[in-house]
C-alpha positions as CSV (number, residue, x, y, z in Angstrom):
1,X,122.8,166.9,52.7
2,X,126.5,167.8,52.6
3,X,128.9,165.1,53.8
4,X,130.8,165.7,57.0
5,X,134.0,166.2,55.0
6,X,132.3,168.7,52.7
7,X,131.0,170.6,55.7
8,X,134.6,170.8,57.0
9,X,135.9,172.0,53.6
10,X,133.1,174.6,53.4
11,X,134.0,175.9,56.9
12,X,137.8,176.0,56.6
13,X,138.1,179.1,54.4
14,X,135.9,181.1,56.7
15,X,137.9,180.1,59.7
16,X,141.2,180.9,58.0
17,X,139.9,184.3,57.0
18,X,139.5,185.0,60.7
19,X,142.8,183.5,61.7
20,X,144.8,185.6,59.2
21,X,148.4,185.3,58.3
22,X,151.6,185.4,60.3
23,X,151.4,187.5,63.6
24,X,153.5,187.6,66.7
25,X,151.7,190.1,68.9
26,X,153.5,190.7,72.3
27,X,150.3,190.6,74.3
28,X,149.0,187.4,72.7
29,X,149.6,184.6,75.1
30,X,149.7,182.1,72.2
31,X,152.8,183.8,70.7
32,X,153.7,183.5,67.0
33,X,150.9,182.2,64.9
34,X,150.2,181.7,61.2
35,X,146.8,180.8,59.8
36,X,145.9,180.4,63.5
37,X,148.4,177.7,64.2
38,X,150.7,178.4,67.1
39,X,154.4,177.5,67.1
40,X,153.6,174.9,69.8
41,X,150.9,173.3,67.6
42,X,153.3,173.3,64.6
43,X,155.9,171.5,66.8
44,X,153.3,169.0,68.0
45,X,152.3,168.2,64.5
46,X,156.0,168.2,63.4
47,X,155.5,170.7,60.6
48,X,159.1,170.9,59.5
49,X,158.1,172.7,56.3
50,X,161.6,174.0,55.4
51,X,163.1,170.6,55.9
52,X,165.9,171.6,58.3
53,X,165.2,169.1,60.9
54,X,163.5,171.4,63.4
55,X,160.2,173.2,63.7
56,X,160.6,176.9,64.3
57,X,159.2,180.3,63.3
58,X,160.5,179.9,59.8
59,X,158.3,176.8,59.4
60,X,155.4,178.7,60.9
61,X,155.8,181.3,58.2
62,X,155.7,178.7,55.5
63,X,152.3,177.3,56.4
64,X,149.6,177.4,53.7
65,X,145.9,176.5,53.9
66,X,146.7,173.1,52.4
67,X,149.5,172.3,55.0
68,X,147.2,173.6,57.7
69,X,144.1,171.7,56.7
70,X,145.1,168.3,58.3
71,X,145.9,170.1,61.6
72,X,142.4,171.7,61.5
73,X,140.6,168.6,60.5
74,X,142.2,166.1,62.9
75,X,143.2,168.4,65.7
76,X,140.0,170.5,65.9
77,X,137.2,169.4,63.7
78,X,137.3,165.8,64.7
79,X,138.6,166.3,68.2
80,X,135.7,168.6,69.0
81,X,133.2,166.2,67.4
82,X,132.1,168.7,64.8
83,X,131.6,165.8,62.4
84,X,128.7,164.6,64.6
85,X,127.1,168.0,65.1
86,X,124.4,169.6,63.0
87,X,125.3,172.1,60.2
88,X,125.9,175.5,61.7
89,X,126.7,174.2,65.2
90,X,129.7,172.3,63.7
91,X,131.1,175.6,62.4
92,X,130.4,177.5,65.7
93,X,132.2,174.7,67.7
94,X,135.0,174.4,65.1
95,X,135.8,178.1,65.4
96,X,135.5,178.0,69.1
97,X,137.9,175.1,69.3
98,X,140.4,176.9,67.2
99,X,140.0,180.2,69.0
100,X,139.8,178.9,72.6
101,X,140.8,175.2,72.6
102,X,138.9,172.0,72.1
103,X,138.2,171.3,75.8
104,X,136.6,174.7,76.3
105,X,134.6,174.2,73.0
106,X,133.3,170.9,74.2
107,X,132.4,172.3,77.7
108,X,130.6,175.2,76.2
109,X,128.7,172.9,73.8
110,X,127.7,170.8,76.8
111,X,126.6,173.9,78.8
112,X,124.6,175.2,75.8
113,X,122.9,171.8,75.4
114,X,122.1,171.4,79.1
115,X,124.3,168.4,80.0
116,X,127.1,167.9,82.5
117,X,130.3,169.7,81.6
118,X,133.0,167.1,81.6
119,X,134.8,168.1,78.5
120,X,134.3,164.7,76.8
121,X,131.9,164.3,73.9
122,X,129.9,161.2,74.4
123,X,126.5,160.0,73.4
124,X,124.7,162.2,76.0
125,X,126.3,165.4,74.6
126,X,125.6,164.4,71.0
127,X,122.0,163.5,71.8
128,X,121.4,166.7,73.8
129,X,122.9,168.8,70.9
130,X,120.8,167.0,68.2
131,X,117.6,167.5,70.3
132,X,117.9,171.3,70.2
133,X,117.1,173.4,67.2
134,X,120.5,174.2,65.7
135,X,120.0,177.9,65.4
136,X,119.0,178.0,69.1
137,X,122.1,176.1,70.0
138,X,124.2,178.5,67.9
139,X,122.6,181.4,69.8
140,X,123.4,179.9,73.2
141,X,127.0,179.2,72.2
142,X,127.4,182.8,71.0
143,X,126.2,184.2,74.4
144,X,128.6,181.9,76.3
145,X,131.5,182.8,74.1
146,X,130.9,186.6,74.5
147,X,130.7,186.2,78.2
148,X,134.0,184.3,78.2
149,X,135.7,186.9,76.0
150,X,134.6,189.8,78.2
151,X,136.1,188.0,81.2
152,X,139.6,187.9,79.8
153,X,142.3,190.3,80.9
154,X,143.2,190.9,77.3
155,X,139.7,192.0,76.3
156,X,140.7,195.7,76.1
157,X,143.3,194.8,73.6
158,X,141.6,192.1,71.5
159,X,137.9,192.3,72.5
160,X,136.7,194.4,69.5
161,X,138.2,191.9,67.1
162,X,136.9,188.9,69.1
163,X,133.4,190.3,69.1
164,X,133.5,191.1,65.4
165,X,134.7,187.5,64.7
166,X,131.9,186.1,66.9
167,X,129.2,188.1,65.2
168,X,130.4,186.9,61.8
169,X,130.7,183.2,62.9
170,X,127.2,183.4,64.6
171,X,125.7,184.8,61.4
172,X,127.2,182.2,59.1
173,X,126.5,179.3,61.6
174,X,122.9,180.5,61.8
175,X,122.6,180.5,58.0
176,X,124.0,177.0,57.8
177,X,121.8,175.9,60.7
178,X,118.8,177.2,58.8
179,X,119.8,176.2,55.3
180,X,122.3,173.4,55.7
181,X,123.4,173.0,52.1
182,X,123.8,176.7,51.1
183,X,127.2,177.6,49.6
184,X,128.7,181.0,50.3
185,X,132.0,182.5,49.3
186,X,134.6,183.1,51.9
């Protein structure tokens, strides 16, 4: 079985492929992002990559997968309890946490696992998630995510991309849920 850290390292390149490079789309409420990290997140993590004493769009443009990895590991993987979830489910929740926030990811995990949605991962949430077949949990999470995406006012602009991403994430999460140690190229 892969270690928890190895599962994160396996998932990160797939996540980054979906997040892409620098963008600043006027209809994106997140504003400027690079590798999926917003300027607000870069400021919170004090990513002064150009060493000029502030964190701005110039720093965001300098992000690399290596400089982004700690943000993703501590700020999303661990915060959303992916380290305690089964293979496949960990990737689905990780991608959801990055795409829609850790609180939403946790609430959707709780909804899919059939426990109270309080946005806090405790022993009941983990036990409920572990009690279900991982591929079934991935399927439930995918249904919940699609419903959420379709409810957004920006679905007409971004929906096709979100659904494509979701289909790719669901496929890979199902593979990892079924064959936990399989290695695939991003």
